N, C-alpha and C positions, 0 to 999 in steps of 0.2 A: 679740132671737131674728131670724135672718135669712127672709125670706121664702121659702119654695117655691113654685116656678111649676109647674105641670101641663103646660105648655106645651114638652112633649117629641117630639121628630123624631128619628126613627129613620132614619139616614143609610145606605145600603149601598151600597158604591165602593170599589173596590180600593188608591183611590189619596185616602181619607179624611186621612190622616195627612202627605199629599204639601202641600208649601208653596202649592201652587198652590190651594188648596182650603180654606187656613187663612183667608183675608179673607173666604171664605163664612161659616166658622164662628162668626167673631171681629162679623161684622155682625148673625147671628141669635140670638148671647147678646144682643149691645145691644140687639135688639129683644126682648129678654124671653125667647127661645128658649132651651130645652138639648139640646144635638146630643149624639144618643148615634150613636157610630161603627161602621160592623161593615164587616171591610174583605175579609172572606173568607164566601162563603155556608155555610159549613159552620157559621159560629157563628151565624146568624140565629136558628135557633130557641131556640138556648139564652138569646139575647139578648133575647127576647119573653118566655120563661118568667121571666127577671131581672126583667123590666120591666112584668111583669103583665099585659102587652099595653097597655100604657098612653101610648099614642102619640096625638099629634094629626095626625102625618102621617109618612109612611113615602117617601122618596124613594130612586128607583134608577138605578143606571146601569146600563147596558146593558154593553157589553165590560168583562168581569174575568176572572180564573181561576174555571175551574168546579170546581174543590175537587175534597174525596172523595165526596160525595154527590151530585153530578149528572155525566153521562156527557158524552163528548167530542161526541157526535154531537147530541143534543139541543141542545147550546150554542153548535152550529157554531164547535167549538173555541175556545170561549170568546167568538166573537163579541158572541152574543145570550146570555151567562148571565143577563143580567137581566133576560131575556124571560121565562126560563124561572124565574126566581125570581117576579118580578112574579105573573105567572100562578098560582104556589104560593098568594102572598099573598093574591090576590083570593079565591081557592078559600077559605081558609080563614075559616070562621065567624067565626071569633074577633075576628078584624080588620076585620069588616062595616062599623062606622064610622068605620075610621082612613082618611083620605084617603091616597091614593097618588099619588104623581107620579115621572115620570121625568124625569130629569135629566143628559144625556147628549153626549159630541162625536160619535157616531154615529147618520146621517142612513139608516135602515133601515124600507122601507116595509112590513114586515112588522111591526115594530114601533110605526109611524105607526097600521096598520088596526086593528089591537087596542087599542091606545089611544082610540081614536075609538070605537070598538064599546064599550069600556069606561066611557068618559067619564072617562078618565086623563088629566091633563094633559100634554104629551111639550115638554119644551123644552131645546134644544139649546146646550151650554153657550158654545159662540163666541156666540152671540148675546144672553147676559143679562148683565152686571154685577151685582157682588155684591148691590148695592142692590136692583134692579130685581127678581133671584131671589127675595130675602127679600121683598118686598112682593107680589108674585105667592104667593107660600106663606103670608101672611099673610092675604091675601084667601080661598084657598083654605080656609084652617084656620077659618077666620071666614062661610064660605059666600058670598061675595060672586064676580060675574064675574072672570073673569080675561083677558085678552086675550095671545094667543101670535103672538110675530112670524114673520112667514112670508116669505121672500124679500122681507126689507126692509121687507116693514108689519104693522101689528097686526093679529090676527085674532080676534074675540071667539070665546072657548068658552061 
């Protein structure tokens, strides 16, 4: 009988099925994590419900289509859809024990300020290799200190 894992990660990113993110998914799976991908904000609630909110971590991209449940203005035309989603996830008391992480190409001060205030790690895609991101998520899900890269330097969070 195959051993099941409870190391599930919800990854919210409109590019989750894109070839550029497949190496990340492969690396996570190689480390014993199961990735559940959502490429549209409209599907988050159903995915959480179907999985009984049973995630160790939720990874959120910032720039993605706003779908039908969010509006153009609050998401700044999709540029900050992930921030709106992230705020809803943080406010969801059923997800209090679930780690939240931002993994995005977006470099936005509003997002960074919110993440710092909420103590949510903020990783820019262009600064992290697949193995580096997986290692950081492993540390986050086991409550170990993580280091974020900032302008070529590593910064302890």
